[in-house]
Each structure stands twice: as structure tokens, then as C-alpha cells.
C-alpha positions as CSV (number, residue, x, y, z in Angstrom):
1,M,35.2,26.1,295.7
2,A,34.2,23.4,293.3
3,T,34.4,21.9,289.9
4,T,32.0,19.3,288.2
5,Q,34.5,16.8,287.3
6,H,33.7,14.5,290.4
7,K,32.0,11.3,289.7
8,A,29.2,11.7,291.8
9,A,28.3,15.0,290.5
10,T,25.5,15.5,288.1
11,T,25.9,17.1,284.7
12,T,26.1,20.5,284.3
13,T,25.9,22.8,281.9
14,A,27.4,26.7,281.3
15,D,24.7,27.8,278.7
16,W,22.6,30.0,281.4
17,L,25.4,32.5,280.5
18,T,24.8,34.6,277.4
19,P,28.0,34.8,275.2
20,M,28.9,38.1,275.9
21,E,28.6,37.4,279.8
22,M,30.9,34.4,279.1
23,R,33.3,36.3,277.1
24,T,33.2,38.9,279.7
25,L,34.1,36.2,282.5
26,E,36.9,34.9,280.5
27,A,38.6,38.1,280.0
28,I,38.3,38.8,283.9
29,C,39.8,35.2,284.3
30,E,42.7,35.8,282.1
31,A,43.2,39.5,283.9
32,L,43.8,37.5,287.3
33,A,46.4,35.0,286.0
34,P,47.4,36.3,282.5
35,A,50.6,34.9,280.9
36,M,53.7,36.9,281.9
37,P,57.7,37.0,282.0
38,P,58.6,35.7,285.8
39,P,60.1,38.5,288.3
40,E,63.3,39.9,287.7
41,G,65.9,37.5,289.0
42,E,63.5,34.4,288.8
43,T,63.2,31.7,286.2
44,D,60.0,29.7,285.1
45,P,61.1,26.1,284.9
46,H,57.4,25.0,285.3
47,G,55.8,27.2,283.2
48,L,53.9,29.1,286.0
49,Y,53.9,32.5,285.0
50,A,53.9,31.5,281.6
51,R,50.6,29.9,282.0
52,S,47.3,31.9,281.2
53,M,44.1,30.9,282.9
54,R,42.5,31.0,279.5
55,E,44.8,27.8,278.8
56,L,42.4,25.8,281.6
57,P,38.6,25.8,281.1
58,V,38.4,28.0,284.0
59,A,35.4,30.3,282.8
60,R,33.4,27.2,281.6
61,L,34.1,25.2,285.1
62,I,32.9,28.4,287.0
63,A,29.7,28.9,284.7
64,E,29.0,25.0,285.4
65,T,29.5,25.3,289.2
66,L,27.4,28.4,289.4
67,A,24.6,26.1,287.4
68,E,23.9,24.2,290.8
69,D,23.8,27.1,292.7
70,T,20.8,28.9,294.1
71,P,18.7,30.9,291.7
72,E,19.4,34.2,293.6
73,T,23.4,33.3,293.2
74,R,23.1,33.0,289.6
75,K,21.2,36.1,289.2
76,D,23.7,38.0,290.7
77,F,26.4,36.9,289.0
78,K,24.5,37.8,285.6
79,K,24.1,41.0,287.2
80,L,27.9,41.5,288.1
81,L,29.3,40.6,284.4
82,D,26.6,42.8,282.9
83,T,27.7,45.4,285.2
84,L,31.5,44.9,284.1
85,N,30.4,45.0,280.3
86,N,29.2,48.4,280.8
87,P,31.1,51.2,279.3
88,L,30.3,53.6,282.0
89,V,31.8,51.0,284.5
90,G,34.8,50.9,282.5
91,M,35.3,54.6,282.4
92,V,35.4,54.6,286.4
93,L,37.6,51.5,286.7
94,A,40.3,51.9,283.9
95,G,39.7,55.3,282.8
96,R,38.1,54.4,279.5
97,P,34.5,53.7,278.2
98,Q,34.8,50.3,277.4
99,G,33.3,47.0,278.4
100,F,35.3,44.6,280.4
101,A,35.8,42.0,277.2
102,Q,36.7,45.1,275.3
103,M,39.4,46.6,277.4
104,S,43.3,45.5,276.7
105,L,45.0,43.3,279.4
106,A,46.6,46.1,281.2
107,A,43.4,48.1,281.7
108,R,41.7,44.7,282.9
109,E,44.3,44.3,285.7
110,T,44.0,47.8,286.6
111,A,40.0,47.8,286.7
112,L,40.3,44.3,289.0
113,R,42.7,46.0,291.2
114,K,40.5,49.6,291.9
115,M,37.6,46.7,292.4
116,S,39.4,44.9,295.1
117,T,40.1,48.1,297.2
118,H,37.1,50.4,296.2
119,S,35.2,52.1,298.5
120,R,32.0,50.7,297.5
121,G,31.4,47.4,299.0
122,D,29.2,45.8,296.0
123,L,32.6,46.1,293.7
124,R,34.8,44.6,296.3
125,Q,32.3,41.8,296.7
126,G,31.8,41.5,293.0
127,F,35.7,41.1,292.6
128,Q,35.9,38.4,295.2
129,A,33.3,36.7,293.8
130,V,35.2,36.0,290.6
131,K,38.6,36.2,292.0
132,R,38.0,33.3,294.5
133,L,36.8,30.5,292.2
134,A,38.5,31.5,289.5
135,L,41.8,31.2,291.5
136,F,40.7,28.3,293.0
137,L,40.0,26.1,290.0
138,F,43.3,27.6,288.3
139,Y,45.5,26.0,290.9
140,A,42.9,22.9,292.1
141,A,41.3,21.7,288.9
142,P,42.7,18.4,287.7
143,G,43.3,18.0,283.8
144,E,42.1,14.8,281.8
145,D,45.5,13.3,283.5
146,G,44.1,13.8,286.9
147,L,46.7,16.4,287.5
148,N,46.9,20.2,287.7
149,P,49.7,21.7,285.4
150,N,50.5,24.3,288.2
151,W,51.4,22.0,290.7
152,P,54.7,21.3,289.9
153,A,55.6,25.3,290.3
154,L,54.1,24.8,294.0
155,G,56.2,21.6,294.8
156,Y,52.9,19.9,295.6
157,E,52.5,16.4,294.6
158,R,49.1,14.4,293.8
159,P,47.1,12.9,297.3
160,P,47.6,9.1,297.6
161,F,45.0,7.1,295.3
162,P,42.2,5.5,297.5
163,P,41.4,2.1,298.1
164,T,39.4,0.2,295.5
165,P,35.6,-0.6,296.5
166,E,36.5,-3.9,296.6
167,A,39.1,-3.2,299.4
168,A,37.1,-0.8,301.1
169,P,33.4,-1.7,301.0
170,K,30.4,0.6,302.2
171,R,29.5,-0.8,305.3
172,I,26.2,1.4,305.4
173,H,23.2,0.7,303.2
174,P,20.9,3.9,302.3
175,L,17.6,3.0,301.4
176,P,17.0,3.2,297.8
177,V,15.0,5.9,296.0
178,T,13.1,4.7,293.2
179,G,9.8,6.2,293.9
180,D,8.5,8.3,296.9
181,L,8.9,6.8,300.4
182,A,6.7,6.8,303.3
183,L,8.2,5.6,306.6
184,T,7.1,5.4,310.2
185,A,9.8,5.3,313.2
186,D,10.0,6.2,316.8
187,A,12.1,9.1,315.7
188,V,13.2,10.7,312.7
189,I,16.8,12.6,312.9
190,V,17.2,15.3,310.2
191,G,21.2,15.7,309.8
192,S,24.0,12.9,310.5
193,G,27.1,14.9,311.8
194,A,28.3,15.4,315.5
195,G,24.8,15.9,316.7
196,G,22.9,13.6,314.5
197,G,25.5,10.8,314.7
198,V,25.1,10.6,318.4
199,M,21.3,11.0,318.8
200,A,21.0,7.7,316.4
201,A,23.5,5.7,318.2
202,Q,21.8,6.6,321.7
203,L,18.0,5.8,320.7
204,T,19.2,2.6,319.0
205,E,20.9,1.4,321.6
206,A,17.8,2.0,323.7
207,G,15.7,0.1,321.0
208,K,14.3,2.6,319.3
209,D,13.6,2.7,315.3
210,V,15.2,5.5,314.0
211,V,15.3,7.1,310.2
212,I,18.5,9.4,309.9
213,L,17.9,11.9,306.8
214,E,20.9,13.2,305.5
215,K,21.0,16.4,302.8
216,G,24.5,15.1,301.3
217,G,25.5,12.1,300.0
218,Y,27.4,8.8,301.1
219,Y,30.9,8.8,300.5
220,S,33.4,6.4,302.2
221,E,37.1,5.4,301.8
222,S,37.1,4.4,298.0
223,D,35.7,8.0,297.3
224,F,38.1,10.1,299.0
225,S,40.8,11.2,296.0
226,G,41.9,14.0,298.1
227,L,41.7,16.2,295.2
228,E,40.4,19.5,296.3
229,A,38.2,20.3,293.1
230,E,36.4,16.9,293.3
231,M,36.0,16.5,296.8
232,T,34.5,20.0,297.7
233,P,31.7,19.8,295.9
234,A,30.9,16.7,297.1
235,L,31.2,17.1,301.0
236,Y,30.6,20.5,301.3
237,L,27.5,22.6,302.0
238,R,26.9,24.3,298.9
239,R,29.5,22.6,297.2
240,G,31.8,24.5,299.3
241,M,30.7,28.1,297.9
242,L,28.5,28.9,301.0
243,S,29.3,32.4,302.2
244,T,27.8,35.5,303.9
245,A,25.6,37.4,302.2
246,D,28.0,40.0,301.4
247,L,31.2,37.5,300.6
248,G,32.7,38.8,303.6
249,M,33.3,35.2,304.8
250,I,33.7,32.0,303.6
251,V,31.7,29.5,305.3
252,L,32.8,25.8,305.5
253,A,30.0,23.3,306.5
254,G,30.4,19.5,306.1
255,S,27.3,17.9,303.8
256,A,27.6,14.2,303.5
257,L,26.5,11.4,305.7
258,G,28.8,12.0,308.9
259,G,28.2,15.8,308.2
260,G,31.2,17.9,309.8
261,T,33.1,15.4,311.4
262,L,33.8,14.0,307.8
263,V,35.4,16.7,306.9
264,N,36.9,18.3,309.8
265,W,40.5,18.2,311.0
266,S,40.0,15.8,313.7
267,T,40.8,18.7,316.8
268,S,38.6,17.2,319.5
269,L,38.5,19.9,322.6
270,R,36.2,19.8,325.2
271,T,34.2,22.8,326.1
272,P,36.0,24.7,328.3
273,L,34.4,24.9,331.8
274,D,34.2,28.7,332.0
275,V,32.1,28.6,329.0
276,L,30.0,26.0,330.4
277,E,30.0,27.7,333.7
278,E,28.7,30.7,331.6
279,W,25.9,28.6,329.8
280,E,24.6,27.4,333.0
281,R,24.5,30.7,334.9
282,Q,23.6,32.9,332.1
283,H,21.1,30.5,330.0
284,G,19.8,28.3,332.6
285,L,21.2,25.1,331.1
286,S,21.4,24.0,335.0
287,G,24.0,20.6,335.4
288,I,25.9,21.1,332.5
289,T,29.1,21.5,334.7
290,A,27.9,18.3,336.7
291,D,29.2,14.8,336.2
292,D,26.0,14.2,334.2
293,Y,26.9,16.1,331.6
294,T,30.7,15.3,331.2
295,R,29.2,11.8,330.9
296,G,28.5,12.7,327.3
297,F,32.3,14.1,326.9
298,A,33.3,10.6,328.1
299,F,31.2,8.5,325.9
300,A,32.3,10.6,322.7
301,E,36.3,10.3,323.7
302,Q,35.9,6.6,324.2
303,R,34.4,5.9,320.8
304,L,36.1,8.0,318.9
305,G,39.1,7.1,320.5
306,I,40.5,10.2,321.2
307,N,44.1,10.8,322.2
308,T,47.2,12.7,321.8
309,D,49.7,9.7,321.1
310,D,49.4,10.8,317.5
311,S,49.7,14.6,317.8
312,A,53.4,14.7,316.7
313,P,53.4,18.1,314.8
314,N,54.0,18.2,311.3
315,P,56.3,21.3,309.8
316,N,53.2,23.4,309.8
317,N,52.4,22.8,313.5
318,A,55.9,22.7,314.6
319,A,56.2,26.4,313.2
320,L,53.5,27.2,315.9
321,K,55.0,25.2,318.9
322,R,58.5,26.7,317.9
323,G,57.2,30.5,317.9
324,C,55.3,29.9,321.2
325,E,58.1,28.3,323.0
326,A,60.5,31.1,321.8
327,L,58.4,33.9,323.2
328,G,56.7,31.9,326.2
329,Y,53.1,31.9,325.0
330,E,51.2,28.4,326.2
331,W,51.0,25.8,323.9
332,K,49.2,22.5,324.1
333,P,49.0,19.3,321.8
334,I,45.8,18.9,320.5
335,P,43.8,15.4,321.3
336,R,42.6,14.1,318.1
337,N,40.1,11.4,316.9
338,A,42.6,9.6,314.7
339,S,45.0,7.2,315.0
340,G,48.2,5.7,313.2
341,C,48.0,8.6,310.7
342,E,52.0,8.5,310.4
343,Q,52.3,12.0,308.9
344,R,51.2,10.4,305.4
345,C,48.2,12.2,304.1
346,G,47.1,15.5,304.8
347,A,44.0,15.4,302.8
348,C,41.8,14.7,305.9
349,G,39.6,18.0,305.1
350,Y,38.1,15.7,301.9
351,G,37.4,12.4,304.0
352,C,40.2,10.3,305.3
353,Q,40.6,7.5,302.8
354,F,43.0,5.3,305.1
355,G,39.6,5.0,307.8
356,R,41.9,6.6,310.8
357,K,40.0,9.5,311.5
358,Q,36.6,8.2,313.6
359,S,34.0,10.5,311.7
360,T,30.3,9.7,313.0
361,M,30.2,7.6,309.6
362,L,32.6,5.4,310.9
363,T,31.5,5.2,314.6
364,F,28.2,6.4,316.0
365,L,26.5,6.2,312.7
366,Q,27.9,2.6,311.8
367,D,26.6,1.5,315.4
368,A,23.1,2.8,314.4
369,S,23.1,1.1,311.0
370,E,24.1,-2.2,313.0
371,R,21.1,-1.7,315.1
372,G,18.4,-1.6,312.1
373,A,18.6,2.2,311.5
374,R,17.5,3.4,308.0
375,F,19.4,6.2,306.2
376,V,18.1,8.4,303.2
377,V,20.7,10.7,301.8
378,R,20.8,13.3,299.6
379,C,17.2,14.1,301.1
380,Q,16.5,17.7,301.3
381,V,13.9,18.0,304.5
382,E,11.7,21.2,303.5
383,R,9.5,20.6,306.8
384,V,8.4,19.8,310.1
385,L,5.2,18.1,310.2
386,T,3.0,19.4,313.2
387,E,-0.6,18.7,314.7
388,A,-2.3,20.1,317.6
389,G,1.4,21.9,318.8
390,R,3.0,18.4,318.2
391,A,5.4,16.9,315.8
392,V,4.6,14.2,313.9
393,G,7.2,13.7,311.4
394,V,9.0,15.6,308.3
395,E,8.5,16.0,304.7
396,G,11.1,16.6,302.1
397,W,12.4,14.9,299.0
398,A,15.3,13.0,297.4
399,P,16.2,12.3,293.8
400,D,15.5,9.3,292.5
401,D,18.7,6.8,292.2
402,V,17.7,6.0,288.5
403,T,16.2,9.2,286.6
404,G,17.3,12.1,289.2
405,A,13.6,13.0,289.7
406,R,12.3,14.3,292.7
407,R,10.5,11.7,295.2
408,K,8.7,12.8,298.0
409,V,9.8,11.7,301.3
410,I,7.5,11.7,304.3
411,V,8.5,10.2,307.9
412,R,5.8,9.7,310.3
413,A,7.1,10.1,313.9
414,P,6.4,11.1,317.3
415,V,9.8,12.8,317.7
416,V,11.6,14.8,315.2
417,I,15.3,15.7,316.0
418,V,16.7,18.8,313.9
419,A,20.5,18.2,313.8
420,G,21.1,19.5,310.4
421,G,23.8,22.0,311.6
422,S,23.3,25.8,312.4
423,V,22.7,26.9,309.0
424,E,20.1,24.5,307.7
425,S,18.5,23.7,311.3
426,P,16.8,27.2,311.8
427,A,16.4,27.2,307.9
428,L,13.9,24.2,308.5
429,L,12.4,25.9,311.6
430,L,11.7,28.7,309.7
431,R,9.9,27.1,306.6
432,S,8.0,24.7,308.9
433,G,6.2,27.8,309.9
434,L,7.8,28.2,313.7
435,T,7.6,31.9,314.9
436,N,9.9,32.1,318.1
437,P,11.7,35.1,317.1
438,N,15.1,33.4,318.3
439,I,15.2,31.3,315.6
440,G,18.1,32.1,313.3
441,R,19.0,34.5,315.4
442,H,22.4,34.8,318.0
443,L,24.5,33.3,315.4
444,R,28.3,32.9,316.2
445,L,30.7,31.9,314.0
446,H,34.3,32.0,315.3
447,P,35.5,34.6,313.0
448,V,39.0,33.6,311.6
449,S,41.5,35.3,309.6
450,G,45.1,34.4,309.4
451,M,49.1,35.0,308.2
452,A,51.5,33.2,306.2
453,G,54.9,32.6,307.5
454,L,57.6,32.1,305.1
455,Y,60.8,29.9,306.2
456,A,63.9,28.8,304.6
457,E,63.2,25.2,305.0
458,P,60.6,23.3,303.2
459,I,57.2,23.3,305.2
460,E,54.8,21.7,302.8
461,P,51.2,22.3,304.7
462,W,49.5,20.2,302.8
463,K,51.1,17.4,304.2
464,G,50.6,15.5,307.8
465,S,48.2,15.7,310.5
466,L,46.5,18.7,310.2
467,Q,46.2,20.2,313.6
468,T,48.3,19.0,316.3
469,V,49.3,22.3,318.2
470,Y,47.4,25.0,319.7
471,S,47.8,27.9,321.9
472,P,45.2,29.5,324.1
473,H,47.7,32.1,325.6
474,F,45.2,35.0,324.4
475,A,42.1,33.0,324.9
476,H,41.0,35.7,327.4
477,L,41.6,39.0,326.3
478,Q,38.1,40.2,327.9
479,G,36.6,37.7,330.4
480,N,36.2,34.4,328.5
481,Y,36.7,35.9,325.3
482,G,39.6,36.0,323.1
483,V,41.6,34.4,320.4
484,R,43.3,30.8,319.9
485,F,46.0,30.1,317.5
486,E,46.0,27.2,315.3
487,V,47.7,26.1,311.8
488,M,45.4,25.1,308.9
489,P,46.4,22.8,306.1
490,A,47.2,24.6,302.7
491,H,46.4,22.9,299.4
492,P,46.8,24.9,296.2
493,G,43.2,26.0,295.4
494,L,42.2,27.1,298.9
495,M,45.5,29.0,299.0
496,G,44.7,30.4,295.6
497,L,41.5,31.7,296.8
498,L,42.7,32.8,300.0
499,T,46.0,34.8,299.1
500,P,45.4,38.2,298.3
501,W,45.3,39.4,294.7
502,A,47.1,43.1,294.5
503,N,48.0,42.2,290.7
504,A,48.8,39.1,288.6
505,Q,52.5,38.8,289.0
506,S,52.3,39.3,292.8
507,H,49.8,36.5,293.6
508,K,51.6,33.9,291.1
509,Q,55.0,34.8,293.0
510,L,53.1,34.2,296.5
511,M,51.8,31.1,295.5
512,S,55.0,29.8,294.2
513,Q,56.3,30.2,298.1
514,L,53.8,27.8,298.9
515,G,55.8,25.1,300.0
516,H,57.5,27.2,302.4
517,M,54.8,28.6,304.3
518,A,53.5,27.6,307.4
519,T,49.9,29.0,307.3
520,Y,48.4,30.3,310.6
521,I,44.8,30.8,311.9
522,V,43.4,33.0,314.5
523,L,40.1,31.6,315.8
524,T,38.0,34.1,318.0
525,R,35.3,33.2,320.3
526,D,32.9,35.8,319.0
527,T,31.3,38.4,321.6
528,G,28.8,39.6,318.4
529,E,26.2,37.8,316.4
530,G,24.8,37.2,313.2
531,Q,21.5,35.7,311.9
532,I,20.1,33.2,309.3
533,T,17.2,34.2,307.0
534,L,15.6,32.5,304.2
535,D,15.6,33.9,300.8
536,R,12.2,33.5,298.8
537,H,12.9,30.1,297.7
538,G,13.4,29.1,301.1
539,N,17.2,28.7,301.4
540,P,19.2,30.1,304.3
541,V,20.8,33.6,303.8
542,I,23.9,34.3,306.3
543,H,24.1,37.5,308.0
544,Y,27.3,38.1,309.8
545,W,30.4,40.3,310.2
546,P,32.3,40.6,313.3
547,N,31.6,43.6,316.0
548,E,34.0,46.2,317.1
549,T,35.3,43.9,320.3
550,D,35.7,41.1,317.6
551,R,37.6,42.8,315.3
552,Q,40.0,44.1,318.1
553,H,40.6,40.7,319.0
554,L,41.4,39.7,315.6
555,I,43.9,42.6,315.2
556,R,45.7,41.7,318.4
557,G,45.9,38.1,317.1
558,L,47.2,38.7,313.8
559,Q,49.7,41.0,315.5
560,E,51.1,38.0,318.0
561,V,51.0,35.8,315.2
562,T,53.3,37.8,313.4
563,R,55.6,38.0,316.5
564,I,55.5,34.0,316.7
565,I,56.3,33.8,313.0
566,F,59.8,35.7,313.2
567,A,60.4,34.3,316.9
568,G,60.4,30.7,315.4
569,G,62.9,31.6,312.7
570,G,60.6,33.0,309.9
571,I,62.1,35.0,307.0
572,G,58.9,36.6,306.0
573,A,55.3,37.3,307.0
574,V,52.1,37.9,304.8
575,S,48.7,39.1,305.8
576,L,45.3,38.2,304.0
577,H,44.8,42.2,303.6
578,T,44.2,43.1,299.9
579,P,46.7,44.4,299.1
580,P,48.7,41.9,301.2
581,L,50.9,43.7,303.7
582,L,54.4,41.8,303.7
583,L,57.3,42.0,306.0
584,T,60.6,40.4,305.0
585,A,63.4,39.5,307.2
586,E,66.7,41.4,306.4
587,G,68.9,39.5,304.0
588,R,66.1,36.7,304.6
589,K,67.8,35.5,307.5
590,P,65.4,33.6,310.1
591,G,64.2,35.6,312.4
592,A,66.3,38.7,311.2
593,V,63.6,41.6,312.1
594,S,64.2,44.8,314.2
595,P,61.9,45.9,316.8
596,P,61.3,49.2,314.5
597,Q,60.3,47.2,311.7
598,L,58.4,44.8,313.6
599,D,56.5,47.9,315.3
600,R,55.8,49.6,312.1
601,Y,54.5,46.5,310.6
602,L,52.3,45.7,313.7
603,G,50.7,49.3,313.3
604,E,50.0,48.6,309.6
605,I,47.8,45.6,310.7
606,A,45.9,47.5,313.1
607,Q,45.6,50.9,310.9
608,R,44.3,48.2,307.7
609,G,41.8,46.8,310.3
610,I,39.1,44.2,309.6
611,V,37.0,45.6,306.8
612,V,34.6,43.6,304.6
613,N,36.2,41.9,301.5
614,R,39.5,43.8,302.2
615,V,40.9,40.8,304.6
616,G,40.5,37.1,304.4
617,M,38.0,36.0,306.8
618,G,36.2,32.5,307.1
619,T,34.7,30.4,309.4
620,A,34.5,26.4,309.8
621,H,32.1,26.7,312.9
622,Q,28.6,27.8,313.0
623,M,26.8,27.7,316.4
624,G,23.9,29.0,318.0
625,T,20.6,29.9,315.8
626,C,18.4,27.5,317.7
627,R,19.7,28.1,320.9
628,L,19.0,26.1,324.3
629,G,18.1,28.2,327.3
630,A,15.4,28.1,330.2
631,D,14.1,31.6,328.9
632,A,11.4,30.9,325.9
633,K,11.8,34.9,325.5
634,T,15.7,34.5,324.7
635,S,16.0,31.2,323.3
636,V,14.3,28.6,321.1
637,A,14.4,25.4,323.1
638,D,14.4,24.2,326.4
639,P,17.7,23.4,328.3
640,Y,17.6,19.4,327.5
641,G,16.7,20.7,323.7
642,Q,12.8,20.5,323.2
643,T,11.4,23.5,321.3
644,H,9.6,26.0,323.2
645,E,7.0,26.1,320.5
646,V,6.3,22.7,319.5
647,R,6.3,19.4,321.7
648,G,8.3,16.6,320.5
649,L,10.4,18.9,318.3
650,Y,14.1,18.6,319.8
651,I,17.3,20.7,318.9
652,A,20.5,18.3,319.2
653,D,23.9,20.1,317.1
654,A,25.9,23.1,317.6
655,S,22.8,25.7,316.9
656,G,21.7,24.8,320.2
657,F,24.6,26.3,322.0
658,P,23.7,29.5,323.8
659,T,26.8,31.0,322.8
660,A,30.3,30.2,321.1
661,S,32.0,27.5,322.4
662,G,35.4,28.9,321.8
663,V,37.1,25.8,321.0
664,N,36.4,23.7,317.7
665,P,32.9,22.5,318.4
666,M,32.9,18.9,317.8
667,L,32.9,17.5,321.0
668,S,30.6,20.0,322.4
669,T,28.2,19.3,319.9
670,M,28.5,15.3,320.6
671,A,28.2,16.6,324.6
672,L,25.1,18.4,323.9
673,A,23.3,15.7,321.9
674,Y,24.4,13.0,324.5
675,R,22.1,15.2,327.2
676,V,19.3,15.9,324.7
677,A,19.2,11.9,323.7
678,Q,18.7,11.4,327.3
679,R,15.8,13.2,327.5
680,V,14.3,12.0,324.3
681,K,14.9,8.5,325.7
682,S,13.0,9.1,328.7
683,D,9.9,10.4,326.5
684,L,9.8,7.5,324.1
685,S,10.1,5.1,326.9
């Protein structure tokens, strides 16, 4: 999700919408969050209930944000607004032949409520398309004073200000783009995240001339304001609006120098041994359970300073630990690539302004830069160049630093390393004309849903070290497949879009309790698969929904998290279903839920199930779309990363995973890239 107020964003305009479409959008926004009296028995000291979304320029910000999205997205959004302005649709949704902009506020709320749960998937999708972005902006977009007027009602305080550029100068110096660029190198790396960073460090250490091309921009400590609405569009792919084609799952993927390592939550777990054994046995990745492969883990862990010394739980993580201990469920501290955090922030999903999280930007890329590696940022790589079945470079473009005009970028190199992530890497291969039928297939996403636990004491889930505790207790529900429990940071914008909307008042009421919520996630090692395809403009499109097995695992996970909430002293639980399922402890006493009450609630979770756009779903882990394997019939690249189809073209990111890693994939990606790097160094010697 995004707004256009970040200082590095380009100027956008809302005039791609007609005046009628804009009026319809404004009418939808007002119905999602109108002015109203507070619920009976409550007061409104900070004006949350009295504040209408019309008072904030949310509709305009939505239009400006979407102006930078793909042509297909804008076309679909205009179609949605035109549909809602059709009197026949008004008759279906609100019982009156009026366009949305002409309806009363009460009729609009009725129409939105019907859309949110309608049997037609396109109507539920349309509801989510507006609801998520509008409520993100309502709770996240800063005003001229840098503050959002809703924050006091949530107990949320502005994150710390970043250091000045003088106090924290940039240490990497990308090549200036003031005309077309034509470069030569020993190797060109597309992408700078976990895989690309390791490749750059390894190859430059071996004395190779390396060029790194990054789709996103270059931001460092002095840029990281911690504000969701500013940093999300700057640091995430598609400005934070990436999702599956049907909007069923929100997809978070880093897009800046440092990739996902710049915005991830510092969780640093090795690939479980049983998963490595599966990859070796079933996919022919020989040797990945041996010492040669585990050296890649050790290499990454040493350079990133991974430790558990700084894994003391904040109240959000402590709630998970407390509930697991009460039930006898296994829990473990999370090793992290950060130290000295001192629970002072909580905004590391938007870049670490203190320089404590050791992203590839601060480690491997910095090492490569000091050895002479060259960088081009904001560079869209369109295709791999090949001659006689061999890679000879890449071609793309980057905006001119002064004028913004597109400048051609061509890098000639005998080795091309694709490390753009599991969404962009297959898209690049498809645009390049490769025909291996596995490209884009076998997508795994670790589908996630979640629960909010309500507690009498403050939790402030936006403060402190984001993830320090996890539970693998149910990781083997079916062989190597199951669920793990973690928590997530809960900033106002993210929670605004995730919190289910049953009506305007209940949404505001839930949001007003944010400071007392612990936010749990159920992370599923998926057995099912999805696919990446291209739209007619060459942009990647994500097709994915969890299969029956994975949906059942998610349901079991949500049920067990409910038990954890109340066993740990929770006074309420809220699911992400639309409308939400709520269970409140008797007399709001910690843990005071009877077995029959709990059983009924768990049964309701199972009955609701996992239905597209009727339960909040997301992913921050994309894997497997260019997978490695011994058999060219079932994989894209060989066990050491070279594509079966083109010599000198290598895969070195999570798209190379044969299946899901089962854990947060940063270290898994780095170990795979380390293995690929040894092969590339040998080929270049």
C-alpha cells in the first residue's frame, strides 16, 4: 500500500479518473469511515469516530498511487468504479436503482457490506481493492505536520526521526545515469537481495569484475523515516500493492538496494534438515546436506552477525511465548541478523535507521562495492541477451537522474546471474524468450493468515524487536508440512487494511484497541503451487490460492493460536474473516473462556474456512518459480544454478528452491547463492 508523499517519489496525478469516477471513489471512502457517534458507553476524546475519511484526501491519494501502477490495474479500477455507478448494480447491492455516488450514506454502507461477503468473487475482489488501500491511507498517511490525526486514538506515536545525511552518509555510490549506459563485466547480477548480495560478495572476493542491477532505488539510514505511507512505496515491489491476480493474497516483496533483506523482520533461520533431505532425495540437489553446503550458512551467519543475544521478547512476542508455555507447546528464540536494538524502534520493516539490522546493503553489497563492483539502481532489466545458446549480457533501462527520461542500459558479460526474486526472476526469463515450461511454475508462498489477541495490558505491537519467538510445534502435521507460529509488527496502516470490515463503526472500534492487541501469524509450509505469468505489457502476474491440504493446515493453525491467546491471558480473540469472528472472555477477565465457548468458536473457524477475499491472507516469502533440479523436465536450472536452456545463465535466489523452505527464507537463499557462486567462480577461472 502506498501514498505519494515520500521525498523520492515521482510526481503523480489523479486526473486519469473522470470526475464521475472520482466522486464514486470519494463516496466509497466516506462509507468505509464516515463521521459517527461513538458506540454506546464509549467516548471519543481524540475524534476518531467523529472523523470522516472525506476530511483526509484519501480518494485523491488512492488515485495518485494507482497512477503509477500497471495499465491493467488502472483499467480494472476504472471498470470497478463504473460498475458501482450503474443503477442496476445499486439495485442488487442496496435495493435501489442508484449509482453509488447518489446513494445515502446508509445505503452505501449496506452495499459495501453485501459486496464484502457476496457469493460472486468479482464483487468481493472489488470491495477489497478499495477497502485495503483506503483504510491503509486513512490510518497511515501523514498530514503536513508529519502526523496522522487518527494516531492519538490508537495510542500510536510517530517513529523516531532518522539521522541526517551528514551523520549517516551513503557508502555505496551507484553509477550516475545521465545518458545511455553500455558496460562490460565478468558477471552481471540482476537483483541485490539475499541471493544477489551473496553472489556479488563472493565474485568480487575472487577478483571478478561485477555489475549489479537493482530495480528499486538506493535508500540508507537517513532516508528511513519509519512512516508506513512514505516507506512502503519506496521500499516494496509495486509500491507495496503487489497481490495475487484475484487480490486473495497480499504479497510483500522488497524492491530497493538490499532487496528483501532491507525490509524483512531479521528472522534468520537455517533451512530445516528434513527439507534439505527432501530437496536432495526428490530433486537431485546432491550434497546439500553435506558440509560443503552448510558452509554457506556459516558464511552468511558470520558476516550478518546472527545471534540470539538480542532476542528478548517485546510484549507482542512475549504473548506468544506465554501462551505456548501454558499449553506445553514448543517455542524457540529466533536468531536475528541484528544487535543492539534495545527495543527502541519497531519500524525495521521500513528500513533500519540505526544501522543495526545487517542487510545485504550494509554487508555483502558494501563488501562488493569496496572491491570495485558497480551498481545501477532503478534499473528495469527487460531481457537476457543470448548468442548461440549462451548468455552474453542483459538489456534494460533506467530513468535519467535529471530528466527522468528512459535511458538504455546494456551490460555485456559472459555470466548472467538472475536474483530478482521469485516474482521478477521468472518474468525476466519469460520476457527473454526462454521456453522451459517450468519457468514461472511451482510457486510457493508460505501462505499466512492470522489472529489478533486482545489483552488487558498494553501490547503496543508496533514497538520493539519484531520477531524474537516462534513455535514449530505444529510444523509436521503431514510429513514435513504444517504450520509455524510467529508474530508480526502491527502499524496503523497495515492493521487498517488487514482488520476485517463488517461496518464502519465496528472497524473503528477494533482499530481503537490496537494498542492492546498481540498480532499472531500462522505460516504454512505449502504443499500446493501457483504460477507467475506475464500480462500483455510484460509485467508479472501472480496466480495462487492454497490447496485443500494447506487450507486445512491454516484452519488448524488459527484454532491453535486461539488456544494460545486465552492460555496466555487474553481477554479476546479476533479472526481476519469477513465479517470477523470475535470471542470475548467472560467479564473481560484474562483467559476466562469456558471449554464449550472455546469449542464453539473453533468450530466457527472451521466452518468459515479459507475462502478467497473472505479471510485476510498474505505472504512475505516467494519461492520456487525457477527451481533447481537434476531433471530438466521438472526444473529450470541444474543443481548448481545454471539454466538447462542457456549456458552462462544462473539462478541465485529463492526462485531456485525446489519447494518451500518452511521457514523465513533469507538464510536459505544465501546458502543456495553461496553454492551457485562456487560453480560460477569455477566457470570464470
